[in-house]
C-alpha positions, 0 to 999 in steps of 0.5 A, spaced: 469 511 497 467 516 493 472 521 496 478 516 494 475 517 486 474 525 488 481 525 490 484 530 484 492 528 487 490 521 484 488 524 478 492 522 472 490 525 465 483 526 468 482 519 469 481 517 477 482 511 481 476 506 482 473 503 488 471 496 487 470 494 494 468 500 500 468 495 505 476 494 506 477 502 507 478 500 514 483 495 513 487 500 509 490 504 515 491 497 519 497 495 513 503 493 516 506 489 509 506 491 502 508 487 496 509 490 489 511 487 483 516 491 479 515 492 471 509 497 470 507 498 478 514 500 480 517 502 472 513 506 467 512 499 463 515 503 457 521 500 453 527 503 451 533 498 447 538 501 450 544 495 449 546 488 446 552 484 446 553 479 441 557 473 443 562 477 447 561 484 442 557 490 446 555 495 442 555 502 443 549 505 449 546 509 443 541 509 437 543 504 431 549 501 436 548 495 433 549 496 426 554 500 427 558 494 430 556 491 424 559 495 419 566 495 423 572 492 419 574 489 426 567 485 426 568 482 420 569 475 422 562 475 426 557 479 421 553 474 420 552 473 428 550 479 428 545 479 422 542 473 425 542 476 432 538 482 429 533 477 425 531 474 431 530 480 434 526 482 428 522 475 427 522 472 434 515 476 438 508 476 437 507 483 434 502 486 430 504 492 425 499 497 424 502 502 417 498 509 419 496 513 414 504 516 412 507 509 411 510 509 418 510 502 421 507 501 428 508 497 432 503 493 437 505 487 441 502 483 449 508 486 451 512 492 452 519 488 452 518 486 444 515 492 442 522 494 444 526 489 441 522 491 434 523 498 435 531 496 437 532 492 431 528 497 426 534 503 429 539 497 427 537 497 419 532 491 421 525 493 419 520 488 420 514 491 415 509 486 415 507 480 419 500 475 418 499 468 419 504 466 413 510 469 416 514 475 416 516 481 411 522 484 414 527 489 411 534 487 413 540 492 411 536 495 406 534 489 402 527 485 404 526 478 405 521 474 407 521 469 412 516 463 413 514 461 420 512 455 420 510 455 428 510 459 434 512 456 441 508 461 445 511 465 451 508 464 458 510 465 465 511 458 466 516 457 461 519 465 461 521 463 454 518 463 447 521 460 440 519 461 433 522 456 428 523 460 421 524 457 414 529 462 411 529 463 403 535 458 402 530 452 404 534 451 411 529 451 417 531 455 423 529 455 431 529 462 434 528 463 441 529 468 446 527 468 454 530 469 461 537 468 461 537 462 466 532 459 463 535 460 455 543 458 458 541 451 461 538 449 453 544 451 450 549 445 448 554 444 453 559 446 449 556 452 448 555 453 456 562 452 456 565 457 452 569 464 452 562 467 448 558 465 454 563 468 459 563 474 457 556 474 455 554 472 462 559 478 464 556 484 460 549 480 463 552 482 469 553 489 468 547 490 464 543 488 470 547 493 475 545 498 471 538 497 473 536 494 465 532 488 464 536 482 460 533 477 455 537 471 452 537 469 445 539 463 442 539 459 434 538 452 433 539 449 426 533 444 425 532 439 419 527 437 415 525 431 419 526 434 425 520 439 422 516 434 421 516 430 427 515 437 430 509 439 427 505 433 428 507 433 435 505 440 436 499 439 433 497 433 437 498 437 442 493 442 441 489 438 440 487 435 446 481 437 450 485 435 456 492 436 458 493 441 453 497 446 456 502 440 459 502 437 452 503 443 448 510 445 453 512 438 454 513 438 446 516 445 446 521 443 451 524 437 447 525 442 441 528 448 445 534 444 447 541 444 444 541 451 443 546 455 439 548 462 443 547 468 439 547 474 444 544 478 450 539 484 450 538 490 455 532 494 455 532 500 460 524 501 463 524 508 467 521 509 473 515 512 475 515 519 478 514 519 485 516 512 486 522 513 491 518 519 495 513 513 496 517 507 498 521 512 503 514 515 506 511 507 507 518 505 511 518 510 515 510 509 516 512 503 519 510 499 513 515 493 511 515 494 503 516 487 499 518 488 492 517 481 487 520 481 481 521 476 475 528 481 474 536 478 475 538 478 483 542 485 480 538 488 477 533 488 483 538 490 487 539 496 483 532 497 482 532 497 490 536 502 491 534 507 486 527 507 489 530 507 497 528 500 499 535 499 500 541 504 502 548 503 504 548 502 511 543 496 511 546 490 511 544 485 505 542 478 506 543 473 500 541 466 499 546 463 494 544 456 495 543 449 491 539 445 497 533 446 502 539 444 506 543 449 505 538 454 506 536 451 512 544 452 515 545 459 512 538 462 514 541 458 521 547 462 521 543 469 519 538 468 526 544 466 530 548 472 527 542 478 528 537 475 531 539 471 537 535 467 542 536 470 548 534 477 545 529 474 540 523 476 545 525 483 547 526 484 539 519 482 538 517 486 544 520 492 541 518 491 534 510 491 536 511 497 539 516 501 534 517 498 527 521 503 526 527 500 530 528 494 527 535 492 524 538 495 518 537 489 515 535 487 507 533 479 505 535 478 497 532 471 495 531 468 488 524 464 487 529 458 487 531 458 493 523 462 495 521 454 495 525 452 500 523 458 505 517 456 504 516 449 504 521 447 509 523 453 513 517 458 513 517 460 521 525 461 521 524 464 514 518 469 517 522 470 524 529 473 520 525 478 516 521 481 522 528 484 523 529 486 516 526 493 514 526 491 506 525 484 502 526 483 494 524 476 492 527 476 485 526 471 479 519 469 482 515 466 478 507 468 478 505 463 483 510 464 487 508 471 488 501 468 491 504 464 495 509 468 498 503 473 500 500 467 504 506 465 508 506 472 511 498 473 512 498 467 515 504 467 519 504 473 521 497 474 522 498 482 519 493 486 514 497 485 508 496 489 501 498 487 494 499 492 488 501 489 481 499 492 473 499 485 469 495 479 469 501 475 472 499 479 479 492 478 479 494 471 484 498 476 488 492 481 488 487 476 489 490 472 495 493 478 500 487 482 504 487 488 500 489 487 493 490 494 488 491 494 480 494 499 477 491 500 470 498 500 466 500 498 459 499 490 460 491 491 460 487 492 466 486 485 469 490 486 474 485 493 476 479 488 475 480 483 479 483 488 485 479 492 491 482 499 488 485 500 482 490 506 482 492 509 476 500 510 479 504 507 483 505 514 488 498 514 489 498 509 494 500 513 500 495 517 499 490 511 498 494 508 505 496 514 509 490 519 507 484 516 506 485 509 510 487 512 516 481 517 515 476 511 514 478 508 521 478 514 524 471 516 523 468 510 523 470 509 529 468 515 532 461 513 529 460 507 531 463 509 539 458 515 538 453 510 535 453 505 541 454 511 547 448 515 545 444 509 545 446 506 551 446 513 555 439 514 553 436 508 554 440 504 559 435 509 563 429 503 562 432 499 566 434 504 572 425 505 571 424 497 571 426 497 578 421 502 581 415 500 576 415 493 578 419 490 571 412 492 568 414 494 561 412 501 562 416 505 558 420 512 560 419 516 555 415 517 549 413 512 544 414 518 538 420 521 542 423 513 542 422 512 535 425 519 532 430 519 536 435 515 532 432 517 526 432 524 525 434 527 533 441 524 533 442 521 527 446 527 523 452 528 528 454 521 527 453 521 520 457 528 519 464 525 524 463 518 519 464 522 513 468 529 515 471 528 521 479 528 521 484 528 527 490 532 522 490 535 516 492 532 510 498 536 510 501 534 517 499 527 515 503 528 508 509 531 512 509 526 518 509 519 516 509 517 524 502 519 524 499 513 520 502 508 527 496 511 530 492 506 526 496 501 524 497 499 531 489 500 532 488 504 537 483 507 534 477 502 535 479 496 540 475 493 546 478 498 551 476 503 547 469 501 546 469 500 554 471 507 556 465 510 552 460 505 555 462 506 561 461 513 560 455 512 557 453 508 564 455 513 568 451 518 564 445 514 564 445 513 572 446 521 573 440 522 568 435 518 572 437 518 580 438 525 580 430 526 577 427 520 579 427 523 587 425 530 584 418 526 582 417 522 588 419 527 593 418 534 591 414 538 587 417 541 581 413 547 580 413 554 585 406 553 586 406 546 589 405 543 582 407 536 580 409 532 575 407 525 572 410 520 568 409 523 561 413 530 564 419 525 568 420 521 561 420 529 558 425 531 563 430 526 562 430 525 554 431 533 554 436 533 559 440 527 556 439 530 550 443 536 552 448 531 555 449 527 548 450 534 544 456 537 549 459 529 549 459 530 541 462 536 542 467 533 546 469 528 541 469 532 535 476 533 533 475 538 527 469 543 527 467 544 520 460 548 516 457 540 515 459 538 523 456 544 526 450 543 521 449 537 524 449 539 530 444 545 529 440 542 525 439 536 530 438 541 536 432 544 532 430 537 530 428 535 537 425 542 539 419 540 533 418 534 535 417 536 542 413 542 540 409 538 535 407 533 540 406 539 545 400 544 540 397 537 536 392 535 541 389 530 535 395 526 534 398 526 541 394 527 546 398 524 552 403 529 551 399 536 550 402 541 554 406 537 557 413 540 555 411 547 554 409 546 562 416 543 563 420 549 559 417 554 563 419 551 569 427 554 572 427 547 576 428 543 569 433 548 567 437 548 573 436 541 573 439 540 566 446 545 567 447 540 573 446 534 569 451 537 564 456 539 569 456 532 572 457 529 566 461 532 563 466 533 568 469 526 568 469 526 561 474 533 561 478 531 566 480 525 563 481 528 557 485 533 559 490 529 564 490 524 558 492 530 553 497 534 558 501 528 561 500 523 556 498 526 549 499 522 543 502 523 537 497 525 533 495 531 538 503 533 540 502 535 532 495 538 533 498 543 538 503 544 534 502 546 528 494 549 531 499 555 535 505 555 530 505 561 525 510 557 520 507 550 521 509 549 513 515 554 512 520 552 516 527 555 514 533 549 512 537 546 516 534 550 522 535 544 528 532 548 534 526 549 532 521 548 538 514 549 541 512 551 548 508 545 551 506 547 557 512 546 561 516 542 557 519 544 551 518 538 545 524 538 540 521 537 533 525 535 527 528 541 522 523 541 516 527 540 508 521 539 502 523 534 497 523 536 490 518 531 489 514 531 495 513 538 498 510 535 505 514 530 507 517 530 515 525 531 516 527 526 522 533 528 526 539 523 526 542 521 533 548 523 531 547 530 532 541 530 538 546 532 543 543 532 550 546 538 552 542 542 547 535 538 548 536 534 555 531 529 556 531 522 562 530 518 557 535 515 552 534 515 545 533 509 541 536 506 535 532 506 529 532 506 522 529 513 519 529 516 513 532 524 512 532 528 506 539 532 506 541 537 500 546 532 497 542 525 497 535 526 497 531 521 502 538 518 505 537 514 510 540 515 517 540 513 524 534 517 527 530 518 533 524 515 533 518 520 534 515 515 540 522 514 543 520 521 546 521 522 553 515 519 557 513 527 560 512 529 553 508 522 552 508 515 548 507 517 541 
């Protein structure tokens, strides 16, 4: 966990990430689904007002565009509407004004959208100067006016809108409302919904969304004095309730926010964070399915999908534009029949379980109103379709639905799910997932405080999962395997000894050696491996996303791997005892005819067994560094220090006095120890050699590639003939092209350019979706040859 927090590549402005839960580090290596919020997670959450449409009149994309439109003579008939629209931007919010020492007004708001709208209004001569409990003072086109705010109808994630009831200087009362366009549109007058201005506004909304801008719809309502009085009484009564207050307030607000008159819409830009496209491309190439869950319009969500490389032009977008559950079921079955036929379904599932990258090029686009049908009525069919999709985008989703989507996949697929978000509305999703990741964003720290890991930026997720998570599982697997092995190998000897001592419970080893065996003698090697082991370097992991699949498929620590280690330990214990016991029963140990007793035999086996344990450790270590070297040699020193102390300290260890010294003087012991190590290590070395030669794992091929290649990280651009000798076989490697933003990312060869004449193989390449970098389009999606579809003579990667 500390290595994560100390990782300088995950720092931002001197601030590091935070680890809240250390017992989930292993699960980071098993992630198969990532659920991400958009605003503030993929984007900077720093909003800029760009454009607006006032009943079909579109402003220019520049500062002061609305005011310029107000001054145009051709719009003289709509100046009152433009003025009212700017007034709505200036007063319909929860912004707090902060006046600096130089007199400049600065805005602080709970939502960056509101801050951007106030900045946009200021740029267009509608300057909010002051806001207090009584109302707002606005300088509108050079004239300072105070508007009394009678009531504020607050924004909630369920209402998805907010309103303010304002008394104008002339005594009239107006309700200004802003919110999600599909929510506000339903509350307009029927005549407004069918008007030509509404049609033009909808077209403008679509155009803004296609450009990736966030949109809001503005409306107003003239309210009579009597309506204001009744509303205020009902609103105050609702707020005074103890039970059911929120529902009562929402009901009162709902009655007031009806029969509205359209004003226009706004378009706000929220830029992507640095490194987001590269990070999503890397995660998808690593075999992780990415879900983006957002409250934006479908067009905005799709635009973000293309911008982040979650979608590409070759993908088939499966959209669900339905109104009823029956219609959704029919469309879902149609998609399943077309893209996932029953006769091929089982085959696709098996292929998907081995190769997450070989799923068809499909992407699902689904809205929150339709998503409820999938969750409630067709969960199994919907999950079946998502298995064959590269990505899923959920738009117009409420915060509660985010958690329901995560629960659906987590329980339905039984896979490890990770959720990442930055705001309070993402907390339910973060807590529902197996692993919750929060981002320190502009909307506070609620997501970060309720998460397992808190990051500074989304791009840091790549190192968290692919580097630190992967290393955590590799290290813990090595530590667990070796810890079980050394104890079974050393102390199973006691079982074999009990056969010949009448099951008398007589220990074969010295009490002090057994005590210090796990405390000092063999404690450092597993600790060092558990902290510093690396099967491949960080740079190789960054270049080769497929290396993540070694841990994602959970091949590192399974019942099979544990059983193999236990079998090795059992064999070694048999060698320890049954090559020693006959020597003590049937012959002398010294050339002068001296015989050894129980204490000599115990030390004899313990010393030889310890040599085997250390050789086994050296055989299994993937990365040798100074700390692992020190751990091994310090353990050797601990053993010799312990036995020599027993050998010479008669007052405390009378039974062991002189035993080890005599034993080390016997050539028989050293010959036996050498033979014991050879007998124990031959099967292990042979099995390891055959596996690596005949069926190497992907990470082992990467080890060989970068161990023998002097140009490991400096391949020429566009070199399609880069090869490396592996025994008698030649392994073709993909050309390496460096991304401008992420310098260590692997490029994958397209099957269209993979010629069997150039690289003859026995196994035909399998089509799969990969991601490649080209000079024309960074991270362009291509049909590529997945690494583990190399011929079997190279090994299943």
